[in-house]
N, C-alpha and C positions, 0 to 999 in steps of 0.2 A: 504494500500500500504506500503510495507516494503522497506527500503533502505538498500542496501548492504554496506559493509565496504568501498568500493571504493568511493561511493557517499558521505559518511559521512566524508571522509578525506578532509582536506583543501589542497589547491594547494601546500602550503609549506610542508605539511606532505607527499604528493605524491613525491615531489622533494627529500625530505630527504630519503624516502624509496628507490627511484631510485638510489640515490647516494650510499647508503649502499649496494644495490645489485651490482652496478657496481664496488665498491671497493672490494667486495668479489670476483667478477669475475677477477678483476685485480690481487689480491693476488694469486688466483689459477693459472692464466696465468704466473705470475712471478715464482711461484714454478715449474710449468711445464718447463719453460725456463731454470731454474737452473738445473733441472734434466736432460734435454736434453744436456746442456753444459757439465755436469758431464759424461754423457754417451759418448759424443763425445771425451772427454779427455781419457776415458777408452779405447775406440776403437782405438784411435791414439796410445796409449801406447801399446796395444796388437799388432798393426801393426808394430810398431817399434821393439818390442821384437821378433816378428816373423821374421822380416827382418834381425835382428842381428843373430839370430840362423841359419837361412837359409844360410846367407853369410859366417858365421863361418864354417859351414859344408862344403860349397864349397871350402873355403880356405884349410881346412884340407885334402880335396881330392887331392890337388895338392902339398902339402908339403910331401916330401918323408918319413920322419919319424917325424911327428909332436910332438910325446911324448918326443923326444930327444931335440928338439929345445926349447929355452927359449922364453918368450914373447919378450925380447929385440932382439933376433935373428930374429924372424919373423918381428918385426917392422923395423929393419934395412934392411932386404931383401925387404920388401914392399917399403920402402923409395927409395932403389936403383931402383926397377922396375918402380915406379911411377915418379921418377925424370929423367928418361931417356927421352930425348926430343921426340923421335918417339912414345913412349908409352903415354906420356902426350897428344900429338896431337891426337892419336887414341882415348884416353879417351874423349877428348873434342869433337871429332866428334860424338862419341856415345851419349854424352849428347845433343849436338845440334840436332842430328837426332831424339832423343826421344822427345825433346821439340817440334820439328816441327810436329811430329806425334800427340802429344797431342793437338797442336793448330788446326790442321785440323780436329781432332775428335770432337772438341767443337763447 
């Protein structure tokens, strides 16, 4: 009758082997977690850059001669538009409506 390695191991040796296996699994899971966090950051960055590009294109559609205006000109014009009380109220309503839509979708 032959004994396999499992039978020959003491209880302490089996526990040590299990600890080592679980530590290896933990290291692998931690690495996967780190990779997923990095991927999430990259996707968030891409979404941000896409949003900036899209909105900049939309803004330029409405500026009559965007190449003539300076950044300061555009900033001042936007400040004027967004500080007008009716426009601020309209913007806030858009924000509130969008948040309400998101809440009902969840």
